[in-house]
TORKOL-4160 file (C-alpha; in steps of 0.2 Angstrom, whole numbers, padded with zeros to 4 digits, m for minus):
455
<pt num="1" X="0078" Y="m0016" Z="0180"/>
<pt num="2" X="0072" Y="m0002" Z="0169"/>
<pt num="3" X="0057" Y="m0013" Z="0165"/>
<pt num="4" X="0052" Y="m0014" Z="0184"/>
<pt num="5" X="0057" Y="0003" Z="0187"/>
<pt num="6" X="0042" Y="0006" Z="0176"/>
<pt num="7" X="0030" Y="m0005" Z="0180"/>
<pt num="8" X="0035" Y="m0005" Z="0200"/>
<pt num="9" X="0020" Y="0003" Z="0208"/>
<pt num="10" X="0010" Y="m0007" Z="0196"/>
<pt num="11" X="0018" Y="m0024" Z="0204"/>
<pt num="12" X="0017" Y="m0017" Z="0222"/>
<pt num="13" X="m0002" Y="m0014" Z="0220"/>
<pt num="14" X="m0004" Y="m0031" Z="0211"/>
<pt num="15" X="0004" Y="m0039" Z="0227"/>
<pt num="16" X="m0006" Y="m0027" Z="0240"/>
<pt num="17" X="m0022" Y="m0033" Z="0231"/>
<pt num="18" X="m0016" Y="m0051" Z="0231"/>
<pt num="19" X="m0011" Y="m0051" Z="0250"/>
<pt num="20" X="m0027" Y="m0043" Z="0253"/>
<pt num="21" X="m0038" Y="m0053" Z="0245"/>
<pt num="22" X="m0030" Y="m0070" Z="0251"/>
<pt num="23" X="m0033" Y="m0063" Z="0269"/>
<pt num="24" X="m0050" Y="m0059" Z="0267"/>
<pt num="25" X="m0053" Y="m0077" Z="0260"/>
<pt num="26" X="m0044" Y="m0084" Z="0274"/>
<pt num="27" X="m0055" Y="m0072" Z="0285"/>
<pt num="28" X="m0071" Y="m0080" Z="0277"/>
<pt num="29" X="m0065" Y="m0099" Z="0280"/>
<pt num="30" X="m0063" Y="m0095" Z="0298"/>
<pt num="31" X="m0078" Y="m0085" Z="0299"/>
<pt num="32" X="m0087" Y="m0101" Z="0291"/>
<pt num="33" X="m0077" Y="m0113" Z="0305"/>
<pt num="34" X="m0083" Y="m0101" Z="0320"/>
<pt num="35" X="m0101" Y="m0102" Z="0313"/>
<pt num="36" X="m0101" Y="m0121" Z="0313"/>
<pt num="37" X="m0093" Y="m0121" Z="0333"/>
<pt num="38" X="m0106" Y="m0109" Z="0336"/>
<pt num="39" X="m0096" Y="m0095" Z="0342"/>
<pt num="40" X="m0105" Y="m0082" Z="0335"/>
<pt num="41" X="m0095" Y="m0065" Z="0340"/>
<pt num="42" X="m0080" Y="m0074" Z="0331"/>
<pt num="43" X="m0090" Y="m0077" Z="0316"/>
<pt num="44" X="m0095" Y="m0058" Z="0316"/>
<pt num="45" X="m0078" Y="m0052" Z="0319"/>
<pt num="46" X="m0072" Y="m0062" Z="0305"/>
<pt num="47" X="m0084" Y="m0060" Z="0292"/>
<pt num="48" X="m0083" Y="m0042" Z="0294"/>
<pt num="49" X="m0064" Y="m0043" Z="0293"/>
<pt num="50" X="m0066" Y="m0052" Z="0279"/>
<pt num="51" X="m0078" Y="m0038" Z="0269"/>
<pt num="52" X="m0066" Y="m0023" Z="0275"/>
<pt num="53" X="m0052" Y="m0030" Z="0267"/>
<pt num="54" X="m0062" Y="m0033" Z="0251"/>
<pt num="55" X="m0067" Y="m0016" Z="0254"/>
<pt num="56" X="m0047" Y="m0010" Z="0255"/>
<pt num="57" X="m0042" Y="m0019" Z="0240"/>
<pt num="58" X="m0058" Y="m0013" Z="0229"/>
<pt num="59" X="m0054" Y="0005" Z="0235"/>
<pt num="60" X="m0035" Y="0005" Z="0235"/>
<pt num="61" X="m0030" Y="m0007" Z="0218"/>
<pt num="62" X="m0046" Y="m0010" Z="0208"/>
<pt num="63" X="m0048" Y="0007" Z="0200"/>
<pt num="64" X="m0028" Y="0010" Z="0196"/>
<pt num="65" X="m0026" Y="m0007" Z="0188"/>
<pt num="66" X="m0042" Y="m0006" Z="0180"/>
<pt num="67" X="m0035" Y="0012" Z="0172"/>
<pt num="68" X="m0018" Y="0004" Z="0167"/>
<pt num="69" X="m0026" Y="m0010" Z="0158"/>
<pt num="70" X="m0038" Y="0002" Z="0149"/>
<pt num="71" X="m0024" Y="0013" Z="0144"/>
<pt num="72" X="m0016" Y="m0002" Z="0137"/>
<pt num="73" X="m0032" Y="m0008" Z="0127"/>
<pt num="74" X="m0034" Y="0010" Z="0120"/>
<pt num="75" X="m0017" Y="0012" Z="0114"/>
<pt num="76" X="m0019" Y="m0005" Z="0103"/>
<pt num="77" X="m0038" Y="m0001" Z="0102"/>
<pt num="78" X="m0045" Y="m0010" Z="0087"/>
<pt num="79" X="m0062" Y="m0006" Z="0076"/>
<pt num="80" X="m0072" Y="m0018" Z="0069"/>
<pt num="81" X="m0081" Y="m0015" Z="0054"/>
<pt num="82" X="m0092" Y="m0028" Z="0045"/>
<pt num="83" X="m0091" Y="m0029" Z="0024"/>
<pt num="84" X="m0103" Y="m0035" Z="0014"/>
<pt num="85" X="m0093" Y="m0051" Z="0011"/>
<pt num="86" X="m0094" Y="m0054" Z="0030"/>
<pt num="87" X="m0113" Y="m0051" Z="0031"/>
<pt num="88" X="m0116" Y="m0064" Z="0017"/>
<pt num="89" X="m0104" Y="m0076" Z="0025"/>
<pt num="90" X="m0112" Y="m0074" Z="0040"/>
<pt num="91" X="m0130" Y="m0076" Z="0034"/>
<pt num="92" X="m0123" Y="m0093" Z="0027"/>
<pt num="93" X="m0118" Y="m0098" Z="0044"/>
<pt num="94" X="m0134" Y="m0094" Z="0050"/>
<pt num="95" X="m0143" Y="m0104" Z="0038"/>
<pt num="96" X="m0133" Y="m0120" Z="0042"/>
<pt num="97" X="m0134" Y="m0117" Z="0060"/>
<pt num="98" X="m0153" Y="m0115" Z="0059"/>
<pt num="99" X="m0152" Y="m0132" Z="0049"/>
<pt num="100" X="m0140" Y="m0140" Z="0062"/>
<pt num="101" X="m0154" Y="m0136" Z="0077"/>
<pt num="102" X="m0169" Y="m0142" Z="0067"/>
<pt num="103" X="m0160" Y="m0158" Z="0061"/>
<pt num="104" X="m0149" Y="m0163" Z="0073"/>
<pt num="105" X="m0137" Y="m0166" Z="0061"/>
<pt num="106" X="m0118" Y="m0169" Z="0069"/>
<pt num="107" X="m0110" Y="m0163" Z="0053"/>
<pt num="108" X="m0119" Y="m0149" Z="0051"/>
<pt num="109" X="m0114" Y="m0143" Z="0069"/>
<pt num="110" X="m0096" Y="m0146" Z="0064"/>
<pt num="111" X="m0096" Y="m0137" Z="0049"/>
<pt num="112" X="m0104" Y="m0121" Z="0058"/>
<pt num="113" X="m0091" Y="m0124" Z="0070"/>
<pt num="114" X="m0077" Y="m0122" Z="0058"/>
<pt num="115" X="m0086" Y="m0109" Z="0050"/>
<pt num="116" X="m0087" Y="m0099" Z="0065"/>
<pt num="117" X="m0068" Y="m0102" Z="0070"/>
<pt num="118" X="m0063" Y="m0094" Z="0053"/>
<pt num="119" X="m0070" Y="m0078" Z="0058"/>
<pt num="120" X="m0062" Y="m0080" Z="0076"/>
<pt num="121" X="m0044" Y="m0083" Z="0066"/>
<pt num="122" X="m0047" Y="m0071" Z="0053"/>
<pt num="123" X="m0049" Y="m0058" Z="0068"/>
<pt num="124" X="m0033" Y="m0064" Z="0078"/>
<pt num="125" X="m0023" Y="m0065" Z="0063"/>
<pt num="126" X="m0025" Y="m0047" Z="0058"/>
<pt num="127" X="m0025" Y="m0040" Z="0074"/>
<pt num="128" X="m0007" Y="m0047" Z="0077"/>
<pt num="129" X="m0003" Y="m0041" Z="0061"/>
<pt num="130" X="m0009" Y="m0021" Z="0065"/>
<pt num="131" X="m0001" Y="m0022" Z="0082"/>
<pt num="132" X="0017" Y="m0026" Z="0075"/>
<pt num="133" X="0015" Y="m0011" Z="0064"/>
<pt num="134" X="0022" Y="0007" Z="0067"/>
<pt num="135" X="0019" Y="0023" Z="0057"/>
<pt num="136" X="0027" Y="0038" Z="0054"/>
<pt num="137" X="0021" Y="0053" Z="0045"/>
<pt num="138" X="0032" Y="0068" Z="0039"/>
<pt num="139" X="0021" Y="0082" Z="0032"/>
<pt num="140" X="0029" Y="0100" Z="0027"/>
<pt num="141" X="0029" Y="0117" Z="0036"/>
<pt num="142" X="0022" Y="0129" Z="0024"/>
<pt num="143" X="0007" Y="0126" Z="0013"/>
<pt num="144" X="m0004" Y="0137" Z="0004"/>
<pt num="145" X="m0023" Y="0131" Z="0000"/>
<pt num="146" X="m0027" Y="0129" Z="m0019"/>
<pt num="147" X="m0009" Y="0120" Z="m0021"/>
<pt num="148" X="m0003" Y="0103" Z="m0020"/>
<pt num="149" X="0007" Y="0097" Z="m0004"/>
<pt num="150" X="0020" Y="0083" Z="m0005"/>
<pt num="151" X="0019" Y="0070" Z="0011"/>
<pt num="152" X="0026" Y="0056" Z="0016"/>
<pt num="153" X="0019" Y="0041" Z="0025"/>
<pt num="154" X="0032" Y="0026" Z="0030"/>
<pt num="155" X="0024" Y="0009" Z="0038"/>
<pt num="156" X="0037" Y="m0001" Z="0049"/>
<pt num="157" X="0034" Y="m0019" Z="0053"/>
<pt num="158" X="0043" Y="m0023" Z="0067"/>
<pt num="159" X="0038" Y="m0043" Z="0067"/>
<pt num="160" X="0053" Y="m0055" Z="0067"/>
<pt num="161" X="0045" Y="m0068" Z="0057"/>
<pt num="162" X="0027" Y="m0062" Z="0050"/>
<pt num="163" X="0023" Y="m0052" Z="0035"/>
<pt num="164" X="0010" Y="m0039" Z="0036"/>
<pt num="165" X="m0002" Y="m0041" Z="0021"/>
<pt num="166" X="m0016" Y="m0026" Z="0014"/>
<pt num="167" X="m0012" Y="m0013" Z="0026"/>
<pt num="168" X="m0021" Y="0004" Z="0022"/>
<pt num="169" X="m0017" Y="0020" Z="0031"/>
<pt num="170" X="m0032" Y="0029" Z="0032"/>
<pt num="171" X="m0040" Y="0046" Z="0042"/>
<pt num="172" X="m0050" Y="0039" Z="0060"/>
<pt num="173" X="m0070" Y="0043" Z="0059"/>
<pt num="174" X="m0073" Y="0060" Z="0066"/>
<pt num="175" X="m0082" Y="0063" Z="0079"/>
<pt num="176" X="m0101" Y="0071" Z="0077"/>
<pt num="177" X="m0102" Y="0090" Z="0081"/>
<pt num="178" X="m0110" Y="0094" Z="0098"/>
<pt num="179" X="m0115" Y="0109" Z="0105"/>
<pt num="180" X="m0109" Y="0116" Z="0122"/>
<pt num="181" X="m0114" Y="0131" Z="0132"/>
<pt num="182" X="m0103" Y="0146" Z="0132"/>
<pt num="183" X="m0102" Y="0163" Z="0140"/>
<pt num="184" X="m0102" Y="0175" Z="0125"/>
<pt num="185" X="m0096" Y="0195" Z="0128"/>
<pt num="186" X="m0111" Y="0207" Z="0125"/>
<pt num="187" X="m0115" Y="0223" Z="0131"/>
<pt num="188" X="m0132" Y="0228" Z="0142"/>
<pt num="189" X="m0141" Y="0243" Z="0139"/>
<pt num="190" X="m0156" Y="0250" Z="0147"/>
<pt num="191" X="m0169" Y="0257" Z="0138"/>
<pt num="192" X="m0164" Y="0247" Z="0122"/>
<pt num="193" X="m0157" Y="0260" Z="0111"/>
<pt num="194" X="m0170" Y="0265" Z="0096"/>
<pt num="195" X="m0171" Y="0278" Z="0082"/>
<pt num="196" X="m0169" Y="0294" Z="0090"/>
<pt num="197" X="m0166" Y="0288" Z="0107"/>
<pt num="198" X="m0149" Y="0284" Z="0118"/>
<pt num="199" X="m0148" Y="0270" Z="0132"/>
<pt num="200" X="m0146" Y="0278" Z="0148"/>
<pt num="201" X="m0136" Y="0264" Z="0156"/>
<pt num="202" X="m0123" Y="0254" Z="0147"/>
<pt num="203" X="m0110" Y="0243" Z="0153"/>
<pt num="204" X="m0103" Y="0226" Z="0148"/>
<pt num="205" X="m0112" Y="0210" Z="0150"/>
<pt num="206" X="m0110" Y="0190" Z="0147"/>
<pt num="207" X="m0123" Y="0181" Z="0139"/>
<pt num="208" X="m0124" Y="0161" Z="0141"/>
<pt num="209" X="m0126" Y="0152" Z="0123"/>
<pt num="210" X="m0126" Y="0138" Z="0116"/>
<pt num="211" X="m0113" Y="0135" Z="0103"/>
<pt num="212" X="m0111" Y="0119" Z="0091"/>
<pt num="213" X="m0093" Y="0113" Z="0094"/>
<pt num="214" X="m0083" Y="0107" Z="0080"/>
<pt num="215" X="m0067" Y="0096" Z="0078"/>
<pt num="216" X="m0055" Y="0105" Z="0064"/>
<pt num="217" X="m0053" Y="0094" Z="0050"/>
<pt num="218" X="m0041" Y="0081" Z="0046"/>
<pt num="219" X="m0026" Y="0082" Z="0036"/>
<pt num="220" X="m0027" Y="0065" Z="0029"/>
<pt num="221" X="m0042" Y="0062" Z="0015"/>
<pt num="222" X="m0037" Y="0047" Z="0006"/>
<pt num="223" X="m0028" Y="0031" Z="0010"/>
<pt num="224" X="m0014" Y="0025" Z="0005"/>
<pt num="225" X="m0014" Y="0007" Z="0001"/>
<pt num="226" X="0001" Y="m0006" Z="0005"/>
<pt num="227" X="0001" Y="m0022" Z="m0003"/>
<pt num="228" X="0015" Y="m0032" Z="0008"/>
<pt num="229" X="0028" Y="m0028" Z="0021"/>
<pt num="230" X="0040" Y="m0038" Z="0024"/>
<pt num="231" X="0046" Y="m0046" Z="0041"/>
<pt num="232" X="0057" Y="m0030" Z="0048"/>
<pt num="233" X="0055" Y="m0020" Z="0033"/>
<pt num="234" X="0045" Y="m0005" Z="0029"/>
<pt num="235" X="0034" Y="0003" Z="0015"/>
<pt num="236" X="0034" Y="0021" Z="0010"/>
<pt num="237" X="0023" Y="0033" Z="m0001"/>
<pt num="238" X="0020" Y="0050" Z="m0007"/>
<pt num="239" X="0004" Y="0058" Z="m0007"/>
<pt num="240" X="0000" Y="0075" Z="m0012"/>
<pt num="241" X="m0013" Y="0083" Z="0000"/>
<pt num="242" X="m0024" Y="0097" Z="m0008"/>
<pt num="243" X="m0034" Y="0110" Z="0003"/>
<pt num="244" X="m0046" Y="0122" Z="m0005"/>
<pt num="245" X="m0048" Y="0133" Z="0010"/>
<pt num="246" X="m0037" Y="0139" Z="0020"/>
<pt num="247" X="m0035" Y="0138" Z="0040"/>
<pt num="248" X="m0031" Y="0123" Z="0053"/>
<pt num="249" X="m0031" Y="0106" Z="0049"/>
<pt num="250" X="m0027" Y="0094" Z="0066"/>
<pt num="251" X="m0025" Y="0075" Z="0062"/>
<pt num="252" X="m0024" Y="0067" Z="0082"/>
<pt num="253" X="m0022" Y="0049" Z="0075"/>
<pt num="254" X="m0020" Y="0039" Z="0060"/>
<pt num="255" X="m0029" Y="0022" Z="0056"/>
<pt num="256" X="m0021" Y="0005" Z="0052"/>
<pt num="257" X="m0032" Y="m0005" Z="0042"/>
<pt num="258" X="m0035" Y="m0022" Z="0034"/>
<pt num="259" X="m0046" Y="m0034" Z="0027"/>
<pt num="260" X="m0033" Y="m0048" Z="0030"/>
<pt num="261" X="m0036" Y="m0064" Z="0029"/>
<pt num="262" X="m0053" Y="m0066" Z="0022"/>
<pt num="263" X="m0060" Y="m0049" Z="0020"/>
<pt num="264" X="m0075" Y="m0052" Z="0032"/>
<pt num="265" X="m0071" Y="m0037" Z="0044"/>
<pt num="266" X="m0063" Y="m0022" Z="0041"/>
<pt num="267" X="m0050" Y="m0020" Z="0056"/>
<pt num="268" X="m0042" Y="m0004" Z="0060"/>
<pt num="269" X="m0029" Y="0000" Z="0074"/>
<pt num="270" X="m0029" Y="0018" Z="0079"/>
<pt num="271" X="m0009" Y="0025" Z="0080"/>
<pt num="272" X="m0009" Y="0041" Z="0090"/>
<pt num="273" X="0002" Y="0053" Z="0081"/>
<pt num="274" X="m0002" Y="0071" Z="0083"/>
<pt num="275" X="0000" Y="0084" Z="0067"/>
<pt num="276" X="m0006" Y="0102" Z="0066"/>
<pt num="277" X="m0005" Y="0109" Z="0049"/>
<pt num="278" X="m0007" Y="0128" Z="0047"/>
<pt num="279" X="m0013" Y="0131" Z="0027"/>
<pt num="280" X="m0009" Y="0147" Z="0021"/>
<pt num="281" X="m0021" Y="0157" Z="0010"/>
<pt num="282" X="m0022" Y="0153" Z="m0009"/>
<pt num="283" X="m0009" Y="0164" Z="m0018"/>
<pt num="284" X="m0013" Y="0168" Z="m0036"/>
<pt num="285" X="m0010" Y="0183" Z="m0048"/>
<pt num="286" X="m0027" Y="0188" Z="m0052"/>
<pt num="287" X="m0032" Y="0203" Z="m0065"/>
<pt num="288" X="m0035" Y="0212" Z="m0049"/>
<pt num="289" X="m0016" Y="0210" Z="m0043"/>
<pt num="290" X="m0010" Y="0213" Z="m0061"/>
<pt num="291" X="m0018" Y="0231" Z="m0060"/>
<pt num="292" X="m0014" Y="0236" Z="m0043"/>
<pt num="293" X="0005" Y="0231" Z="m0044"/>
<pt num="294" X="0010" Y="0243" Z="m0055"/>
<pt num="295" X="0004" Y="0257" Z="m0045"/>
<pt num="296" X="0012" Y="0250" Z="m0028"/>
<pt num="297" X="0028" Y="0248" Z="m0036"/>
<pt num="298" X="0027" Y="0268" Z="m0041"/>
<pt num="299" X="0022" Y="0275" Z="m0025"/>
<pt num="300" X="0035" Y="0266" Z="m0017"/>
<pt num="301" X="0048" Y="0272" Z="m0027"/>
<pt num="302" X="0043" Y="0287" Z="m0028"/>
<pt num="303" X="0043" Y="0288" Z="m0010"/>
<pt num="304" X="0061" Y="0281" Z="m0010"/>
<pt num="305" X="0069" Y="0294" Z="m0018"/>
<pt num="306" X="0079" Y="0305" Z="m0009"/>
<pt num="307" X="0096" Y="0317" Z="m0011"/>
<pt num="308" X="0107" Y="0305" Z="0000"/>
<pt num="309" X="0123" Y="0300" Z="m0004"/>
<pt num="310" X="0118" Y="0281" Z="m0008"/>
<pt num="311" X="0115" Y="0279" Z="m0030"/>
<pt num="312" X="0098" Y="0275" Z="m0032"/>
<pt num="313" X="0096" Y="0272" Z="m0053"/>
<pt num="314" X="0102" Y="0282" Z="m0068"/>
<pt num="315" X="0089" Y="0290" Z="m0079"/>
<pt num="316" X="0085" Y="0304" Z="m0091"/>
<pt num="317" X="0086" Y="0322" Z="m0089"/>
<pt num="318" X="0070" Y="0330" Z="m0085"/>
<pt num="319" X="0066" Y="0350" Z="m0085"/>
<pt num="320" X="0065" Y="0352" Z="m0066"/>
<pt num="321" X="0079" Y="0342" Z="m0064"/>
<pt num="322" X="0096" Y="0350" Z="m0055"/>
<pt num="323" X="0111" Y="0352" Z="m0066"/>
<pt num="324" X="0122" Y="0347" Z="m0050"/>
<pt num="325" X="0115" Y="0329" Z="m0053"/>
<pt num="326" X="0119" Y="0326" Z="m0071"/>
<pt num="327" X="0129" Y="0311" Z="m0072"/>
<pt num="328" X="0142" Y="0319" Z="m0088"/>
<pt num="329" X="0150" Y="0300" Z="m0090"/>
<pt num="330" X="0134" Y="0292" Z="m0096"/>
<pt num="331" X="0129" Y="0307" Z="m0104"/>
<pt num="332" X="0144" Y="0306" Z="m0114"/>
<pt num="333" X="0143" Y="0289" Z="m0119"/>
<pt num="334" X="0124" Y="0289" Z="m0123"/>
<pt num="335" X="0123" Y="0307" Z="m0131"/>
<pt num="336" X="0109" Y="0311" Z="m0120"/>
<pt num="337" X="0108" Y="0321" Z="m0103"/>
<pt num="338" X="0107" Y="0307" Z="m0087"/>
<pt num="339" X="0103" Y="0311" Z="m0069"/>
<pt num="340" X="0109" Y="0302" Z="m0055"/>
<pt num="341" X="0096" Y="0300" Z="m0041"/>
<pt num="342" X="0099" Y="0295" Z="m0022"/>
<pt num="343" X="0090" Y="0285" Z="m0010"/>
<pt num="344" X="0088" Y="0291" Z="0006"/>
<pt num="345" X="0100" Y="0292" Z="0020"/>
<pt num="346" X="0086" Y="0281" Z="0032"/>
<pt num="347" X="0081" Y="0264" Z="0030"/>
<pt num="348" X="0068" Y="0263" Z="0017"/>
<pt num="349" X="0057" Y="0246" Z="0019"/>
<pt num="350" X="0037" Y="0242" Z="0014"/>
<pt num="351" X="0026" Y="0239" Z="0028"/>
<pt num="352" X="0011" Y="0228" Z="0022"/>
<pt num="353" X="m0004" Y="0231" Z="0034"/>
<pt num="354" X="m0018" Y="0221" Z="0034"/>
<pt num="355" X="m0033" Y="0230" Z="0043"/>
<pt num="356" X="m0045" Y="0217" Z="0048"/>
<pt num="357" X="m0064" Y="0218" Z="0044"/>
<pt num="358" X="m0077" Y="0219" Z="0060"/>
<pt num="359" X="m0092" Y="0204" Z="0057"/>
<pt num="360" X="m0105" Y="0210" Z="0045"/>
<pt num="361" X="m0093" Y="0223" Z="0035"/>
<pt num="362" X="m0091" Y="0210" Z="0021"/>
<pt num="363" X="m0097" Y="0196" Z="0013"/>
<pt num="364" X="m0090" Y="0176" Z="0016"/>
<pt num="365" X="m0084" Y="0176" Z="m0003"/>
<pt num="366" X="m0077" Y="0195" Z="m0003"/>
<pt num="367" X="m0068" Y="0193" Z="0014"/>
<pt num="368" X="m0058" Y="0177" Z="0007"/>
<pt num="369" X="m0054" Y="0186" Z="m0010"/>
<pt num="370" X="m0046" Y="0200" Z="0002"/>
<pt num="371" X="m0038" Y="0190" Z="0013"/>
<pt num="372" X="m0030" Y="0181" Z="m0002"/>
<pt num="373" X="m0025" Y="0197" Z="m0011"/>
<pt num="374" X="m0016" Y="0201" Z="0005"/>
<pt num="375" X="m0006" Y="0183" Z="0005"/>
<pt num="376" X="m0003" Y="0186" Z="m0015"/>
<pt num="377" X="0006" Y="0205" Z="m0012"/>
<pt num="378" X="0016" Y="0199" Z="0003"/>
<pt num="379" X="0024" Y="0184" Z="m0007"/>
<pt num="380" X="0025" Y="0193" Z="m0023"/>
<pt num="381" X="0037" Y="0206" Z="m0014"/>
<pt num="382" X="0045" Y="0194" Z="m0005"/>
<pt num="383" X="0051" Y="0184" Z="m0019"/>
<pt num="384" X="0056" Y="0201" Z="m0026"/>
<pt num="385" X="0068" Y="0204" Z="m0013"/>
<pt num="386" X="0060" Y="0218" Z="m0004"/>
<pt num="387" X="0063" Y="0221" Z="0012"/>
<pt num="388" X="0047" Y="0219" Z="0022"/>
<pt num="389" X="0037" Y="0221" Z="0036"/>
<pt num="390" X="0021" Y="0219" Z="0042"/>
<pt num="391" X="0006" Y="0225" Z="0055"/>
<pt num="392" X="m0011" Y="0217" Z="0057"/>
<pt num="393" X="m0021" Y="0216" Z="0074"/>
<pt num="394" X="m0014" Y="0201" Z="0083"/>
<pt num="395" X="m0001" Y="0199" Z="0073"/>
<pt num="396" X="0014" Y="0189" Z="0084"/>
<pt num="397" X="0029" Y="0188" Z="0072"/>
<pt num="398" X="0030" Y="0202" Z="0059"/>
<pt num="399" X="0039" Y="0190" Z="0047"/>
<pt num="400" X="0032" Y="0183" Z="0030"/>
<pt num="401" X="0028" Y="0167" Z="0037"/>
<pt num="402" X="0022" Y="0175" Z="0055"/>
<pt num="403" X="0009" Y="0186" Z="0041"/>
<pt num="404" X="0004" Y="0170" Z="0033"/>
<pt num="405" X="0001" Y="0163" Z="0047"/>
<pt num="406" X="m0012" Y="0176" Z="0054"/>
<pt num="407" X="m0019" Y="0177" Z="0036"/>
<pt num="408" X="m0021" Y="0159" Z="0039"/>
<pt num="409" X="m0032" Y="0160" Z="0054"/>
<pt num="410" X="m0040" Y="0177" Z="0053"/>
<pt num="411" X="m0059" Y="0181" Z="0054"/>
<pt num="412" X="m0068" Y="0196" Z="0056"/>
<pt num="413" X="m0067" Y="0203" Z="0074"/>
<pt num="414" X="m0073" Y="0218" Z="0081"/>
<pt num="415" X="m0057" Y="0225" Z="0087"/>
<pt num="416" X="m0051" Y="0245" Z="0084"/>
<pt num="417" X="m0042" Y="0246" Z="0067"/>
<pt num="418" X="m0025" Y="0246" Z="0066"/>
<pt num="419" X="m0024" Y="0262" Z="0056"/>
<pt num="420" X="m0028" Y="0273" Z="0074"/>
<pt num="421" X="m0014" Y="0268" Z="0081"/>
<pt num="422" X="m0001" Y="0264" Z="0067"/>
<pt num="423" X="0019" Y="0270" Z="0071"/>
<pt num="424" X="0023" Y="0280" Z="0055"/>
<pt num="425" X="0041" Y="0281" Z="0051"/>
<pt num="426" X="0051" Y="0281" Z="0036"/>
<pt num="427" X="0043" Y="0265" Z="0031"/>
<pt num="428" X="0030" Y="0264" Z="0015"/>
<pt num="429" X="0014" Y="0256" Z="0020"/>
<pt num="430" X="0003" Y="0246" Z="0008"/>
<pt num="431" X="m0013" Y="0247" Z="0018"/>
<pt num="432" X="m0026" Y="0234" Z="0014"/>
<pt num="433" X="m0043" Y="0240" Z="0024"/>
<pt num="434" X="m0062" Y="0235" Z="0025"/>
<pt num="435" X="m0065" Y="0254" Z="0029"/>
<pt num="436" X="m0075" Y="0266" Z="0018"/>
<pt num="437" X="m0066" Y="0279" Z="0007"/>
<pt num="438" X="m0063" Y="0294" Z="0016"/>
<pt num="439" X="m0060" Y="0287" Z="0034"/>
<pt num="440" X="m0042" Y="0285" Z="0032"/>
<pt num="441" X="m0032" Y="0299" Z="0043"/>
<pt num="442" X="m0022" Y="0311" Z="0032"/>
<pt num="443" X="m0004" Y="0305" Z="0041"/>
<pt num="444" X="m0006" Y="0289" Z="0036"/>
<pt num="445" X="m0013" Y="0293" Z="0018"/>
<pt num="446" X="0002" Y="0302" Z="0013"/>
<pt num="447" X="0015" Y="0288" Z="0017"/>
<pt num="448" X="0005" Y="0275" Z="0011"/>
<pt num="449" X="m0005" Y="0267" Z="m0003"/>
<pt num="450" X="m0023" Y="0263" Z="0003"/>
<pt num="451" X="m0032" Y="0248" Z="m0006"/>
<pt num="452" X="m0050" Y="0247" Z="m0001"/>
<pt num="453" X="m0056" Y="0228" Z="m0001"/>
<pt num="454" X="m0076" Y="0233" Z="0002"/>
<pt num="455" X="m0074" Y="0242" Z="m0015"/>
């Protein structure tokens, strides 16, 4: 009943097509009989009815059934690629076939038939083997560039009796990039701006431009090989994924490939399995990182000092300290005057602000280095259990993984600087900006440590 409900429309349309074609055939036979009797009117009517019924079947049922057949074939589509061994084998068959045609020797024709039958058997056996396989791929959620990422791939054999031999999991062949027409935002100016002259008219405009459209790079880059999978069994393998660049990686399908049984052809079945992986920027502790880290932590500690009620730390006495904050118990134990410092009564957090660059402000290498520095600082401070929040143009979730996700996909954009609209409060800001020195507003500067990425 479940199978009937799934294919109900297909069965109905198939019955309609069969009945319609049967009626059309009957009308055609009757029109022929009417012509033999000389009844021209009946011949014309019956012939027209046969053509009309055929046209109705062709319009109403054939396209739908053809789509179902194509969809099923795409589901189990097999790509064939001839190997070097296969080329040599076919060349050998061609030589024997030419000799059989020239001599008319039946034995040579028999040999050619057997050799060609081996190719057919190879294709049928490998196709049956690949259609009985299922594939699953487990990919981790968080991945950084320039660091190995463990993944797991499992292939299961659904066949009850037949094992699978020489199976490889590969990435399907990538489509070539193509150029498409796309509307790009621009500005209309009249007259064009030049030295010492401003345009009279300026408004937003659109420009039709041809842009090269490329597919995101695949996740799987190296094949996995399984020599044998038992009937109703499965085989799994661990692989280390490695990505040199941050960004978005997409795998819309995985390929199950085999050379079984004679290695004449490489047969590949594409399994639709959509996977998307966001690779975060590389996190590394460079010399520049170690140089600025003490400065950042020092500025943050100076910011969180206060005269609240929560003890921040106990330190040595300094001449400008008030005597009422002396910790006499600690002083008596150590023999040195000790001062109690208190944290501010309001909540103190560290906010990392990434002020994106506009196009042309930084070279590609410098921009990637700045994005990597922002990711490294965020990840290191989060590991130190610091209370963090984040801000950036177009940032979604202001969490650590949301910020790293933003940095993984960020590119220079002509957006207003986030520093012009940054809300200020009790948070201490770690600002990473591409703006030149002297352009940061005073209110931001007083409660921030600013890293100028372009200097």
